[in-house]
KESENU-463453 format. One line per 8 residues: number of its first residue (from 1); their letters; for each residue x, y, z of N, C-alpha, C. Coordinates in steps of 0.001 Angstrom, whole numbers, plus 500000, padded with zeros to 6 digits. Layout:
N
NUM	A	X,Y,Z,X,Y,Z,X,Y,Z; ...
END
This chain:
461
1	MWEKLRVI	917339,898372,818820,918963,898989,818983,919169,899906,819820; 918224,900577,820378,918145,901735,820809,918455,901566,822646; 917678,900424,822516,917165,900120,823878,918223,898730,824089; 919183,898666,823314,920423,897943,823655,921383,898906,823947; 921466,900096,822707,922500,900916,823367,922342,901451,824810; 921137,901629,825231,920298,902162,826369,921587,901058,827702; 921117,900028,827505,921778,898789,828676,922810,898739,828120; 923729,899146,827467,925516,899256,827252,925661,899956,828017
9	FAIPELRQ	924905,901455,827981,925289,902325,828791,925038,902450,830775; 924087,901565,830489,923660,901357,832000,924364,900703,832762; 925389,899726,832075,926435,899151,833358,927355,899975,833522; 927948,900442,834561,928719,900916,835182,930295,900778,834776; 930270,899370,834878,931856,898780,834525,931881,899144,832981; 930700,897961,831725,931206,898414,830962,931184,899746,830418; 930456,900728,830774,929898,902236,830253,931937,903084,830984; 931873,902759,831774,933067,903325,832333,934585,902487,831037
17	KILLTLAL	934563,901358,830572,935944,900706,829881,935331,901596,828338; 933855,901582,827972,933448,902445,826845,934445,903848,826538; 934022,904641,827789,934166,906199,827868,935984,906039,827584; 936969,905191,828279,937895,905547,828432,938674,905070,827107; 938038,903606,826466,938566,903701,825549,938691,904752,824327; 937311,905436,824641,937200,906521,823574,938253,907962,823863; 938286,908379,825382,939092,908776,825334,940775,908714,825283; 940812,907631,825602,942056,907175,824550,942846,907056,823415
25	LGIYRIGY	941617,906871,822130,941575,907242,820795,941815,908465,820311; 940920,909300,820915,940432,911057,821340,942325,911717,821384; 942937,910945,822237,944383,911353,822964,945197,911324,821577; 944804,909794,820921,945615,908910,819480,945562,910525,818361; 944237,910755,818232,944021,911177,817373,944457,913063,817454; 944559,913587,819084,945209,914714,818889,946729,914786,818338; 947065,913611,819067,948681,913736,818989,948949,913437,817502; 948036,912981,816778,948152,912328,814649,947990,913588,814400
33	QIRLPFIN	947530,915409,815082,947462,916452,813973,948795,917566,814690; 949423,916703,815850,951201,918074,816020,951709,917496,815402; 952737,918526,814610,953709,918219,813797,954908,918139,814340; 955807,917775,813680,957648,918295,814147,957715,919296,814223; 958231,919875,814902,958398,921297,814966,959131,922245,814343; 959869,921912,813528,960897,922284,812367,960244,922112,810834; 959576,921108,810947,959604,921160,809265,957864,920820,808610; 958199,921824,807449,956869,921965,806984,956342,920688,806134
41	SNINTGND	955016,920216,806294,954247,919362,805575,953777,920107,804477; 954283,919652,803122,954321,920023,801606,953876,919116,800690; 953662,918009,801016,953764,917137,799704,952034,917273,799324; 952339,916854,797832,950787,917131,797322,949786,915472,797238; 948783,915602,796868,948287,914694,796973,947341,914226,796249; 948333,914138,795000,948011,913939,793565,948024,912300,793618; 947952,911850,792864,947958,910157,791791,948998,909781,791824; 949976,909866,792193,951215,909927,791804,952069,908510,792329
49	PLNTFLDK	952204,907786,792045,952903,906517,793082,953645,906401,794288; 953905,907431,794369,954692,908186,795948,953179,908372,796597; 952239,908723,796076,950874,909412,797182,950286,907941,797413; 950239,906787,796349,949851,905627,796651,950061,904772,797528; 951838,904747,797240,952468,904278,798612,952311,904125,799701; 952368,905848,799961,951699,906766,801529,950689,905660,802291; 949295,906218,801266,948187,905939,801064,948923,904070,802175; 949006,903853,801412,948778,901880,801493,949474,902001,803162
57	FGVLAATD	950596,902508,803000,951435,901954,804334,950617,902898,805260; 949973,903780,805135,948682,904446,806193,947942,903787,806742; 947402,902742,806208,946468,902023,806613,947573,900730,807890; 948229,900359,807201,948759,899614,807973,949144,900157,809172; 950174,901087,809216,950740,901779,810203,949689,902880,810951; 948633,903204,811156,948140,904376,811490,948395,905257,812050; 948776,905839,810501,949379,906876,810666,949756,907794,809085; 950408,909418,808962,950053,909645,807587,951469,910370,807737
65	LREFTIFG	952500,909284,806465,953810,910278,806764,954190,911699,805920; 952866,911851,805466,952897,912924,804667,952831,914188,805583; 952364,914190,806802,952022,914998,807595,953442,915358,808572; 954634,914321,808960,955120,914759,809962,954847,915165,810971; 954222,913821,811738,953623,914491,812881,954052,913955,814145; 954381,914306,815377,955354,913171,816536,954702,911316,816354; 953715,911018,815778,953299,909825,815489,953649,909290,814247; 954941,910138,813564,954731,909374,811954,955078,908557,811751
73	LGIMPYIS	955742,907698,813049,956113,906150,812260,955054,905090,813026; 953702,905934,813487,952682,905129,813701,953106,904206,814618; 951897,903035,814322,952581,901717,815522,952909,900595,814879; 953476,900872,813318,954424,899846,812357,955634,899150,813267; 955778,900083,813709,957364,899288,814167,957070,897957,815222; 955986,898216,815952,955594,897589,816789,955031,895924,816605; 954124,896276,815390,953951,895198,814480,954490,894320,814287; 955314,894700,813706,956826,894249,812788,957618,893397,814287
81	ASIVFQLL	957995,894307,815104,958208,893318,816414,957600,892052,816532; 956043,892321,816728,955450,891442,817290,955315,889637,816088; 955225,890392,815195,955587,889631,813895,956981,888601,814282; 958197,889221,814446,959243,889021,813805,958975,887548,815296; 958590,888199,816452,958823,887367,817454,957788,885838,817622; 957054,886409,816902,955786,885384,816391,955870,884744,815335; 956768,884514,814872,957641,883654,813760,958827,883012,814545; 959405,883712,815498,960552,882958,816644,960040,881887,816920
89	GSVWAPIE	958828,881955,817628,958350,881505,818508,957637,879778,817658; 957791,879941,816317,958007,878762,815315,959115,878293,815487; 960419,878863,814940,961615,878581,814968,962352,878476,815147; 962353,879079,816290,963642,878844,817597,963215,878311,818597; 964223,877586,819225,963707,876697,820606,963577,877874,822137; 964248,878890,822194,964455,879335,823840,963196,880045,823525; 962556,880893,822307,961129,881623,821563,960365,880626,822467; 960508,879547,821716,959065,878587,822193,958831,878127,822972
97	QLRKEGQT	960359,878387,824097,959663,877255,825150,959138,878488,825969; 959219,879763,825861,959269,880707,826761,957306,880653,826416; 956678,880828,825196,955279,880426,824744,955132,879730,825683; 955386,878403,826012,954993,877059,826869,954782,877230,827658; 955605,878711,828636,955512,878857,829973,954751,879815,830592; 953247,880238,829551,952055,879937,830303,952010,882008,830275; 951872,882598,831253,951737,883744,831152,952592,884608,831418; 953881,883814,832386,955754,884364,832230,955984,884342,831463
105	GMRKINEY	955900,883600,830439,956801,883494,829267,956316,884357,828497; 954909,884629,828289,954242,885889,827424,954927,887081,827923; 955086,887360,829331,955268,889087,829732,956530,889369,829331; 957596,887631,829211,959436,888211,828902,958983,888451,827564; 958410,887825,826556,958370,888062,824906,957377,889218,824922; 956430,890342,825586,956277,891220,825317,957933,892274,825485; 958057,891847,826530,959324,892559,827033,960254,892568,826022; 960901,891915,825585,961554,891709,824419,960917,892510,822732
113	TRYLTVFL	959699,892251,823114,958801,892962,821801,959117,894410,821651; 958966,894862,823087,959591,896698,823343,960378,897158,822937; 961651,895773,823283,963076,896936,822967,963168,896574,821548; 962847,895289,820393,963139,896245,819527,961816,896530,818555; 960966,897162,819253,960333,898330,819057,960999,899329,818966; 961713,899513,820090,962750,900833,820624,963561,900780,819384; 963841,899919,819395,965396,899655,818128,964927,900291,816697; 964039,899811,816655,963094,899558,815090,962667,900804,815049
121	CLIQSWVF	962281,901602,815981,961934,903084,815757,963255,904425,815320; 964397,903962,816347,965350,904856,816017,965884,904260,814387; 966076,903161,813989,966372,902825,812139,965436,903365,811690; 963960,903657,811741,962966,903919,810957,963143,905454,811278; 963027,905681,812063,962963,907359,811996,964498,908274,811325; 965627,907704,811754,966939,907992,811375,966637,907577,809302; 966155,906757,809244,965646,906350,807474,965596,907577,807106; 963762,907847,807687,963200,908611,807347,963681,909798,806997
129	LRYVVMAS	964428,910280,807949,964625,911972,808124,965528,911860,807227; 966687,911329,807099,967919,911277,806231,967570,910939,804744; 966417,910145,804463,966311,909994,803244,965007,910509,802603; 964071,910866,803310,962965,911555,802986,963309,913108,803035; 963426,913420,804045,963476,915122,804758,964850,915541,804443; 965720,914980,804501,966424,915599,804511,967538,915930,802680; 967663,916988,802097,967876,916572,800930,969706,916219,800752; 970327,916968,801610,971457,916564,801849,972112,916508,803422
137	PGQIAPQF	973597,916022,803901,973578,916152,805278,973367,917567,805615; 972802,917883,806638,972191,918883,807290,971346,919891,807015; 970813,919352,805331,970322,920211,805045,968257,920231,804916; 967143,920642,804871,966182,920237,804847,966061,920290,803207; 965129,919423,803014,964478,919595,800887,963606,920641,801159; 963761,921414,800011,963340,922770,799981,961647,922569,800041; 961207,921535,799519,959644,921445,800084,958771,920973,801457; 960018,920916,802218,959532,920562,803706,960105,921883,804543
145	CYPGTQTL	960496,922862,804498,961352,923725,805205,960618,925012,805619; 960592,925802,806665,960233,926916,806596,960934,927975,805803; 960446,929492,805832,961656,930363,805192,963044,930165,806546; 964094,930504,806015,964986,930829,806984,965448,929288,808275; 964257,928237,807737,965190,927367,808528,965645,925680,807574; 966549,926146,806463,966936,925283,805542,967584,924010,806056; 968445,924667,807236,969935,924015,808230,968962,923306,809114; 969180,922144,809266,968808,921225,810632,969955,920507,810782
153	HFGWQIAA	970695,921298,812515,971685,921024,812539,971417,919513,813655; 972755,919006,813909,972678,917497,814117,971884,917201,815768; 971825,918407,816932,970779,918416,817632,969700,918391,817473; 968897,919031,816586,968082,918963,815786,966909,917250,815246; 968333,916807,814087,968130,915854,814265,967982,914649,815066; 968463,914852,816335,968170,913667,817288,966880,914202,818210; 967044,915244,818308,965188,915501,818632,964466,914597,818048; 964114,915213,816552,963385,914361,815423,963410,912787,815801
161	VSIMTCGT	964408,912203,815768,964464,910717,816373,964046,910734,816973; 964594,911323,818135,963692,911106,819782,962194,911390,819653; 961841,912448,818960,960360,912268,819312,959290,911234,818353; 959746,911108,817093,959144,910117,816422,959413,908543,817206; 960312,908366,817809,960462,907131,818576,959721,907279,819801; 959322,907936,820673,959033,908257,821706,956988,908418,820980; 957092,908771,820426,955536,908591,819809,955077,907614,818980; 955855,906852,818695,955392,904937,818457,955573,904715,819983
169	IFLMWLGE	956132,904958,820797,956520,904241,822050,954943,904064,822724; 954862,905727,822867,953575,906134,823443,951961,905415,822955; 951998,905418,821321,950984,904918,820546,950818,903270,821022; 951983,903010,821859,952336,901436,822337,951504,901131,823271; 951875,902519,824412,951348,902277,825107,949848,902363,825877; 949517,903488,824688,947842,903171,824576,947478,901961,824334; 947709,901506,823122,947014,900036,822927,947533,898998,824060; 948493,899224,825053,948025,898337,825894,947424,899039,827436
177	QIDEYGIG	947074,900374,827534,946079,900885,828200,944780,900588,827728; 944447,900520,826397,943114,900124,826402,942791,898466,826554; 943601,897909,826398,943776,896190,826665,943450,895983,827975; 943669,896632,828945,944335,896083,830232,942518,896757,830683; 942449,897720,830611,941519,898780,831063,940880,899676,830163; 940309,899144,828920,939578,899635,828004,938750,898471,827282; 938341,898254,826266,937428,897577,825887,938037,897050,824452; 938276,895926,823828,938922,895950,822374,940358,895604,822666
185	NGISLLIM	941120,894904,821186,942282,895075,821358,942379,896564,820618; 943754,897036,821904,944322,898375,821701,944951,898587,819935; 945919,897699,819938,946325,898376,818566,945614,898316,817522; 944663,896873,817680,943458,897041,816498,942883,898202,816272; 942281,898534,817593,941666,900168,817221,941878,901116,816723; 943270,901211,817337,944094,902167,816742,944123,902300,815608; 944710,900996,814689,944534,901294,813210,943028,901011,812895; 942116,900765,813147,940953,900949,812809,940412,902710,813159
193	ASILAQMP	940976,903314,813863,940499,904679,814179,941374,905413,812852; 942097,905042,812400,943320,905874,811142,942145,905952,809955; 941801,904274,809778,941307,904172,808630,939796,904727,808451; 939288,904616,809779,937886,905693,809344,937998,906907,809628; 938843,907518,810003,939518,908865,809789,939642,909219,809042; 939932,908310,807894,940339,909007,806515,938633,908680,805168; 937845,908493,805684,936895,908206,805085,936097,909860,804721; 936166,911007,805584,935896,911924,805231,936494,912418,803948
201	KALLELKA	937662,912221,803954,938527,912843,802802,938025,911989,802065; 938081,910760,801849,937249,910183,801015,936102,910311,800397; 935486,910803,801010,934083,910923,800931,934130,912500,800083; 934418,913502,800316,934701,914610,800062,935785,914705,798517; 936402,913947,798063,936896,913298,796897,936006,912950,795522; 935369,911782,796662,934314,910960,796096,933105,912204,795313; 932918,913283,796217,931883,914486,796100,932696,914928,794925; 933462,915659,795212,934418,916922,794288,934384,915942,792651
209	SMTTELSG	933954,914384,792493,934536,913657,791195,933189,913443,790470; 931846,913672,791397,930590,913133,791369,930314,914519,790346; 928890,913728,789001,928540,914212,788063,926729,913754,787798; 926213,914572,787375,924781,914390,787745,924592,914135,786225; 925128,913759,784832,925083,913293,783920,925894,911718,784267; 925651,911073,782799,926279,909736,782747,927759,909990,782987; 928714,908927,783242,929716,909070,783164,930417,908893,781814; 931001,910147,782352,932279,909940,780579,933594,909520,780528
217	SSGEIGPD	934108,910489,781006,935381,910154,781423,935877,909724,782626; 937150,908562,782560,937695,908207,783464,937733,908836,784832; 937765,910599,784933,937535,910887,786411,936387,911636,787083; 935288,911349,786155,933961,911880,786365,933132,910302,786736; 931850,910166,787426,931223,909411,788454,929904,910278,788638; 929433,909136,787535,927970,909717,787346,926771,908511,788255; 925846,908830,788012,924778,908125,788807,924628,906804,788591; 925514,906007,787263,925484,904939,787051,926545,904442,787640
225	KLIVLGLL	927503,904992,787593,928952,904407,788874,928305,904512,790286; 927827,905359,790407,927372,905577,791949,926532,904316,792223; 925644,903889,791764,924894,902582,791898,925885,901303,791987; 926737,901220,790912,927986,900275,790775,928316,899908,792002; 928873,901388,792154,930112,901645,793868,929096,901382,794824; 927600,901122,795083,927240,901027,795787,926988,899388,795929; 926726,898723,795162,925750,897032,795286,927195,896866,795497; 928273,897453,794856,929642,896406,795348,930235,896897,796274
233	FVGVVFGV	930160,897883,797019,930726,897613,798775,929466,896965,799044; 928195,896740,799006,927174,895956,799843,928017,894448,799360; 927919,894677,798517,928536,892752,798454,929459,892273,798959; 931331,893456,798819,931976,892769,799455,932043,892993,800778; 931268,893878,801275,931062,893620,803188,930991,892048,803177; 929314,891778,802581,928909,890651,802600,929643,889571,802721; 930629,889543,801648,931552,888263,801691,932700,888680,802998; 933230,889517,802853,933936,889464,803918,933435,889601,805600
241	VFITLGQR	932018,889731,805479,931428,889178,807036,931482,887547,806978; 930995,887107,805880,930421,885268,805907,931736,885056,805806; 932791,885404,804960,934183,884292,805431,935000,884444,807005; 934616,885537,807540,935626,885898,808322,934746,885274,809715; 933552,885179,809627,932864,884425,810463,932931,882841,810209; 932790,882347,808847,933403,880852,808285,933869,880140,809102; 933145,878861,809449,934411,877667,810103,933768,876559,809320; 934715,875415,809477,935037,874168,808745,934868,873501,810557
249	RIQTQSAK	933504,872456,810770,933428,872211,812005,933595,870418,811631; 934297,870177,812699,934599,868614,812652,934773,868090,813746; 933696,867337,813871,932968,866354,814832,933809,865590,815670; 933934,866200,817197,934910,865373,817932,933850,864425,818936; 934241,863715,819763,933378,862872,820464,934249,862416,821416; 934151,862818,823062,934622,862364,824104,934797,860661,824884; 935469,860287,824865,935757,858693,825698,935044,858821,826555; 934327,857758,827185,933737,857528,828005,934220,856525,829408
257	HVRGRRVY	934088,857159,830285,934994,856333,831335,933308,856786,832756; 933933,855222,833363,933011,855045,834673,933851,855349,835901; 933105,855780,837136,933503,856938,838315,932028,856411,838959; 932782,855244,839657,931580,854987,840715,930244,854015,839878; 929012,854486,839948,928385,854286,839026,927682,854922,838238; 928434,855795,838210,928277,856974,837410,929041,857041,835808; 928402,857081,834107,928608,857473,833080,929485,858585,832968; 930657,858896,832226,931126,860339,832531,931360,860632,830763
265	GGTKQYLP	931215,861689,830223,931990,861574,828538,930852,860994,827590; 931336,860499,826604,930300,860044,825610,929959,861194,824605; 930160,862407,825048,928775,863330,824578,929983,864114,823534; 928670,864785,822107,929368,864795,820706,929627,866298,820717; 930560,866630,819959,931466,868430,820266,932182,868856,818732; 932190,869663,818402,932473,870055,816902,934290,871550,817589; 935134,870780,816502,936353,871630,816643,936188,872699,814812; 936230,873943,815563,935598,875003,814164,937262,875176,813771
273	LRINQAGV	937064,875186,813099,938420,875698,811989,938381,876545,810832; 939087,877993,811304,938339,879397,810274,938865,878653,809485; 937918,879213,808152,938273,879277,806748,939270,880069,806665; 939155,881611,807054,940400,882212,806889,941206,882736,808057; 942051,881068,808660,942913,880977,809395,943977,882099,809338; 944349,882291,808283,945208,883604,808462,945185,885138,808554; 944157,885036,808513,943348,886865,808568,943655,887831,807644; 944413,889004,807958,945074,890124,807134,946346,889742,806528
281	MPIIFASS	946958,889179,807444,948638,889145,807571,948881,888948,806023; 948537,887944,804971,948764,887366,803658,948726,888442,802276; 947589,889716,803299,947648,890575,802465,948819,891713,802628; 948923,891819,803935,950187,892831,804629,951148,892124,803695; 951690,891199,803780,953251,890711,803903,953158,890568,802354; 952063,890774,801019,951993,890720,799923,952072,891655,799426; 951601,892885,800282,951888,894194,799226,953073,894833,799853; 953405,894370,801019,954559,895172,801383,955695,894491,800633
289	LLMLPGLL	955950,893237,800454,957314,892857,799520,956798,893223,798356; 955399,893375,797399,955664,894198,796099,956008,895356,796180; 956189,896383,797276,956709,897587,797058,958413,897925,797153; 958715,896617,797284,960350,896728,797449,960518,896400,795831; 960213,895765,795029,960943,895970,793476,959912,897383,792878; 959266,897681,793635,958594,899349,792689,960369,900141,792907; 960347,900436,794369,961550,901307,794662,963154,900957,794016; 963479,899721,793891,964395,898975,793584,964709,899151,791915
297	FGVVAGWF	963391,898694,791044,963508,898825,789620,963807,900864,789410; 963174,901255,789889,963112,902637,789870,964680,903522,789965; 965403,902984,791090,967110,903146,791505,967768,902820,790475; 967606,901394,789670,968509,900855,788593,967901,901324,787659; 966928,901638,787547,966270,902424,786186,967130,903829,785967; 967137,904345,786844,967742,905756,787346,969438,905937,787183; 970189,904972,787579,971249,904797,787289,971730,904496,785921; 971357,903391,785504,971471,903181,783596,970861,904128,782913
305	SQANEGFG	970131,905272,783462,969945,905965,782606,970865,907314,782823; 971421,907123,784017,972475,908435,783877,973515,907919,783824; 973686,906560,783610,975620,906055,782811,975219,906422,781208; 973951,906601,780955,973748,906133,779260,974555,907852,778763; 974099,908790,779577,974468,910219,779170,975563,909868,778704; 975527,910865,776883,976590,911322,776733,976369,909974,774813; 976424,908965,775384,976122,907647,774456,975784,907276,773209; 973936,907942,773940,973328,907885,772940,972042,907162,772924
313	EGTWYAFL	971490,906301,772135,970437,905394,771936,971607,904152,771137; 970579,902522,771592,971631,901585,771110,972879,900938,771868; 972981,901752,773204,973653,900988,773870,972862,899869,775066; 973873,899513,775635,973549,898202,776484,972846,899062,777813; 973535,900655,777733,972767,901164,779345,971467,901817,778657; 971543,902226,777669,969850,902404,777242,968956,901442,776822; 969340,900402,776791,968554,898985,776866,968010,898806,777802; 969236,898310,778839,968865,898530,780219,968133,898831,780825
321	GKFFTILD	968125,900262,780638,967734,901329,781557,965582,901755,781178; 965869,901138,779749,964194,901240,779247,963914,900146,780333; 964407,898802,780066,963866,897589,780509,963334,897919,781981; 964271,898108,782814,963946,898150,784294,962741,899578,784604; 963343,900744,783375,961771,901456,783575,960271,901183,783551; 960366,899842,782629,959466,899576,782375,958645,898516,783747; 959919,897837,783824,959435,896787,785146,959242,898104,786644; 959746,899351,786754,959476,900135,787450,957913,900799,787190
329	NVFNTGQS	957060,901239,785766,956545,901711,785816,955396,900462,786060; 955425,899526,785868,955074,897705,785909,954418,897577,787388; 955294,897912,788409,955308,897383,789710,955090,898618,790486; 955053,900041,790071,954894,901456,790893,953251,901432,790592; 952813,901431,790048,951171,901513,789426,950453,900808,789664; 950993,899313,789979,950155,898583,790751,948438,898169,790080; 948739,898764,788886,947654,898532,788006,947826,897568,786647; 948748,897144,786315,948962,895631,785112,948591,894476,785854
337	LTYIVCYV	948349,893502,784902,948085,892502,784847,949221,891476,785645; 950588,891913,785390,951660,891126,785696,952118,891507,787599; 951461,892502,787967,951592,892906,789002,950213,892266,789989; 949151,892217,788967,947876,891525,789742,948328,889942,790116; 948657,889777,789266,949349,887911,789088,950351,887627,790059; 951544,888576,790329,952131,888505,790985,951699,888637,792503; 950563,889579,793019,949708,889875,793650,949032,888582,794490; 948527,887789,793552,947862,886840,794127,948091,885861,794352
345	LLIFFFCY	949607,885518,793371,950545,884155,793963,951001,884252,795227; 951953,885985,795256,952345,886023,797215,951077,885841,797841; 949804,886317,797657,948711,886008,798566,948459,884516,799261; 948394,883696,798298,948429,882279,798122,949670,881747,799044; 950711,882018,798752,951802,881699,799619,951992,882093,801077; 951773,883260,800938,951787,883662,802401,950576,883272,803399; 949313,883388,803138,948053,881980,803381,948492,880894,804030; 949203,880282,803097,949982,878438,803841,951127,878719,804608
353	FWTSITFN	951788,879970,804146,952982,879710,805084,952220,880334,806721; 951539,881348,806795,951412,881579,807973,950273,880685,808523; 949548,879744,807617,948742,878916,808203,949652,878027,809208; 950605,877869,808455,951722,876149,808968,952261,877125,810100; 952321,877928,810498,952643,879034,812034,952220,878639,812681; 950699,879427,812420,949602,879245,813169,949423,878290,813978; 949400,877327,812792,948367,876215,813489,949117,874481,813284; 949375,874211,814313,949858,873164,814451,949279,871868,814266
361	PKEMSENL	948934,870829,813676,947840,869849,813921,948646,868797,814707; 949645,868431,814627,950341,867298,815959,949903,867819,817067; 949872,868997,817363,950109,869681,818796,948172,869605,819176; 947624,870210,818346,946176,870115,818696,945550,868055,818444; 946193,867692,818223,946359,866137,817929,946693,865560,819387; 947771,866166,819895,948103,865931,821097,946928,866244,822294; 946774,867106,822522,945862,867949,823218,944158,867751,822827; 944003,866758,821919,942505,866352,822176,942862,864612,822700
369	KDHGTFIP	944053,864314,822545,944229,862899,823075,944700,863137,824813; 945118,863905,824914,945337,864405,826331,943594,864320,827070; 943013,865657,826283,941423,865093,827272,940367,864555,827234; 940783,863146,826462,939935,862320,825882,939231,862360,825091; 939434,862777,823934,938384,863390,823249,939491,863010,821510; 938547,862221,820696,938661,861901,819534,937941,861949,818571; 938017,862062,817124,937352,862595,815614,937154,860985,815489; 935390,860644,815437,935274,859616,814998,935367,859005,813199
377	GYRPGKRT	936640,857931,813255,937017,857206,812405,938067,857011,812197; 938876,858386,812684,940703,858662,812865,940847,858175,814075; 942319,857160,814261,942300,856940,815712,943540,858182,816375; 943488,858335,817689,944305,859949,818038,945841,859268,818011; 946340,860796,817756,947515,861124,816919,947839,861103,815912; 948791,860472,814983,949342,860637,813209,947900,860806,812877; 947106,859768,812817,945973,859382,811903,945334,860844,811911; 945081,861382,813382,943987,862433,813569,944858,863802,813084
385	ADHLERVM	945930,863637,813529,947031,864958,812707,947033,865200,810820; 947444,864151,810967,947051,863955,809172,945838,864470,808592; 944817,864155,809465,943277,864280,809206,943046,866165,809111; 943219,866570,810220,943155,867644,810199,944566,868799,809584; 945305,868462,808860,946081,869121,808430,945622,868441,807019; 945095,867928,806403,944447,867394,805444,943161,869069,804693; 942312,868703,806055,941448,869888,806363,941725,871349,805689; 943188,871537,806656,943191,872898,806965,943779,872874,805525
393	VRITYVGA	944073,872146,804938,945201,872139,803572,943571,873099,802524; 942736,872404,802489,941628,872685,801692,940953,873678,801675; 940903,874066,803159,940009,875646,803808,940983,876813,803405; 942352,876429,803711,943400,877269,803295,943548,878064,802002; 942910,876779,800950,942598,877143,799757,942058,878115,799400; 940526,878045,799913,939481,878859,799883,939591,880225,800445; 940114,880244,801598,940491,881997,801833,941925,882243,801340; 942534,881464,800747,943465,882139,800185,942624,882830,798557
401	AFLSLVAI	941903,882171,798246,941395,882893,796986,940257,883856,797384; 939425,883770,798758,938728,884973,799092,939781,885797,798988; 940904,886097,799724,941803,887004,800257,942107,887528,798744; 942579,886521,797589,942663,887342,796350,941873,888173,795887; 940520,887820,796223,939756,888161,795976,939706,889703,796062; 938932,889704,797419,939408,891042,797923,940455,891969,798306; 941575,891376,797630,943070,892604,797170,942446,893068,796501; 941770,892490,795137,942133,893285,793942,941075,894017,793892
409	VPIVVNMQ	939955,893733,794019,939045,894680,794414,939232,896025,794417; 939827,896893,795284,940085,898065,794512,940893,898451,793831; 941679,897755,793024,942760,897863,791728,942175,898106,790441; 940367,897066,791005,939834,896772,789522,939075,898112,789498; 938347,898897,791166,937835,899974,791181,937852,901246,791016; 939909,901124,791008,940427,902072,790673,940729,902129,789265; 940949,901252,788986,941247,901426,787299,940184,901337,786570; 939283,900642,786267,937617,900267,785275,936941,901583,785688
417	LGVPWSVA	936483,901847,786865,935847,902905,787186,936293,904514,787701; 937429,904685,787278,938589,905466,787559,938191,906464,789345; 938054,905764,790139,937476,905980,791184,939108,906653,792218; 938963,907332,792645,940502,907642,793655,941045,906641,794238; 941984,906234,794459,942803,905430,795430,941997,905531,797263; 942447,906510,797831,941724,907375,798859,939899,906033,798661; 939245,906377,798186,937486,905581,798003,937739,904387,797770; 938871,904120,796837,938672,902383,796524,939695,901332,797340
425	AFYGGTSL	939738,901884,798274,940735,901271,799455,940179,900499,800444; 939010,901334,799915,937467,900985,800993,936329,900099,800847; 936941,899640,799483,936029,898567,798881,937088,897313,798908; 938065,896997,799914,938466,895838,799654,939905,895590,800371; 940748,894655,800269,942241,894994,800891,941783,894915,802461; 942985,895568,802791,943478,895311,804399,942858,896212,804995; 941889,897790,804406,941167,898525,805065,940081,897494,805356; 939449,897230,804637,937722,896666,804696,938168,895448,805612
433	LIAVSVAF	938908,894608,805463,939433,893443,806269,939619,893688,807698; 940212,894317,808278,940459,895068,809453,939933,895609,810398; 938788,896294,809642,937768,896630,810283,936406,896469,810345; 936045,895125,809624,935469,894448,810091,935670,893102,810619; 936877,892903,811414,937351,892189,811792,937733,892397,813171; 938133,893702,813704,937683,895040,814421,937114,894792,815279; 935752,895294,814381,934247,895535,814483,933500,894237,815258; 934207,893162,814778,933393,891886,815643,933958,891576,816770
441	DLIQKVDN	935408,891626,816568,935907,891598,818250,935364,892223,818730; 935216,893566,818986,934528,894739,819768,933109,894326,820172; 932380,893741,818699,931073,893129,819281,931162,892081,819944; 931940,891134,820132,931902,890020,820634,932528,890399,822319; 933278,891313,822345,933614,891501,823904,932504,892207,824464; 931935,893185,823675,930481,893968,824583,929628,893070,824914; 929229,891956,823956,927986,890596,824078,928283,890147,825530; 930205,889621,825615,930398,889352,826884,929890,889496,827647
449	HLLMRNYR	930000,890990,828110,929903,891954,829340,928053,891630,829474; 927634,891720,828059,925625,891292,828527,925230,890215,828867; 926036,889495,828446,925504,888095,828944,926070,887756,830198; 927118,888049,830874,927599,887887,831985,926423,888774,833086; 925325,889360,832303,924857,890442,832781,923288,890144,832920; 922756,888429,832366,921468,888091,831478,920875,889403,830474; 921931,889937,830042,921369,890782,828892,921498,890355,827654; 920784,890185,826067,920558,889788,825069,922222,890765,824693
457	GLLES	922615,889797,823469,923576,890225,822738,923142,891105,821580; 923950,892125,821182,924225,893099,820292,923352,892630,819232; 924147,891265,818590,923320,890334,817412,922394,889697,817459; 921768,889723,818912,920528,888653,818960,918985,889545,818562; 918443,889222,818260,916947,889391,818019,916313,889467,819042
END
């Protein structure tokens, strides 16, 4: 391994790409610590639903909203804009036509994505400032203000919105520079860097909960729980790697054709279909969608409780207030059986939904036909497309079941073993899937540089 690392840094071009990528990631981490000049960060870090929500959001956005930094919005607006245009590319003819134009069309789509990112940044930063930081128009909430700076004038509000918007645009630019001049996918590396940066904090929380005796209360982690956590982590990582690299290979054969006295074609190849075709997107969609009922039920429960003041028990207001309070607890804690069942069902739904958007069996069948390739036993055209669709439906079921299992592992670890959510998040869900996927993508690109120069890859013995 040390010899392979020496070879990597001995190649000038590869060394330059790696060092540039590390430098840009370092710039991101420096900006991650720079706070807005007029807001004091003072949110507690307990296990209440708000902090659990912020922990989950921070994984996807590559930021921490509790710090109020210049990168407060993270990269989430850009990801949202990219998802919007990816969905539009399947349902709206003008965007679909741009996708078929190759590099020229993709540049135009990227330009529209940047415009939408700026718009989303302005909206999200204003909503965040107005409904989180400010208690009333022009007044900062007491827990966020420095002594003598309770008033936030309109000019400062515009400055805050501009700073947070520029921070997200700068992160988008950093990701593009890594894509062009560095190595790996820039946006994915920013998210991975944010995930790995949370590990020291998680380890400190784990150390604070450790005890030398067998685990007694739910907040203590003894040697028995530590062994279970270690074995569980190895098992989950092995499963994630296995399914991430898993493929369903469909045998194909190219048609023979004669040119002069030579016969070309007739070779057998394989069409690889990924088991987890949707990647991490179903978990992102499902977790994001389940955040909305908790917020909505909390607001409705508070409204009915406030409307019931002065009437006492036994009224419809009291009954509805208790009902929505129960729903609020179910979806805010994320630890009830109802929440887990809804989570799994949404993951299955979004797995099939995202696969239907990204995988087009008819287009793939036409491409095989145009290249003179066919699947043995199936005629080119509709029969081939139907076969590909049947295969994808079956393997998507396996991928969705795997994603559901990985998604609920952190919830089970948090509930049954009493492990803090910041530690349990590394045992599955979005964090582990993103980290493994980005790591394999990075290793693959490093291997491409090594193989071009006749060196062995990192994963070769």
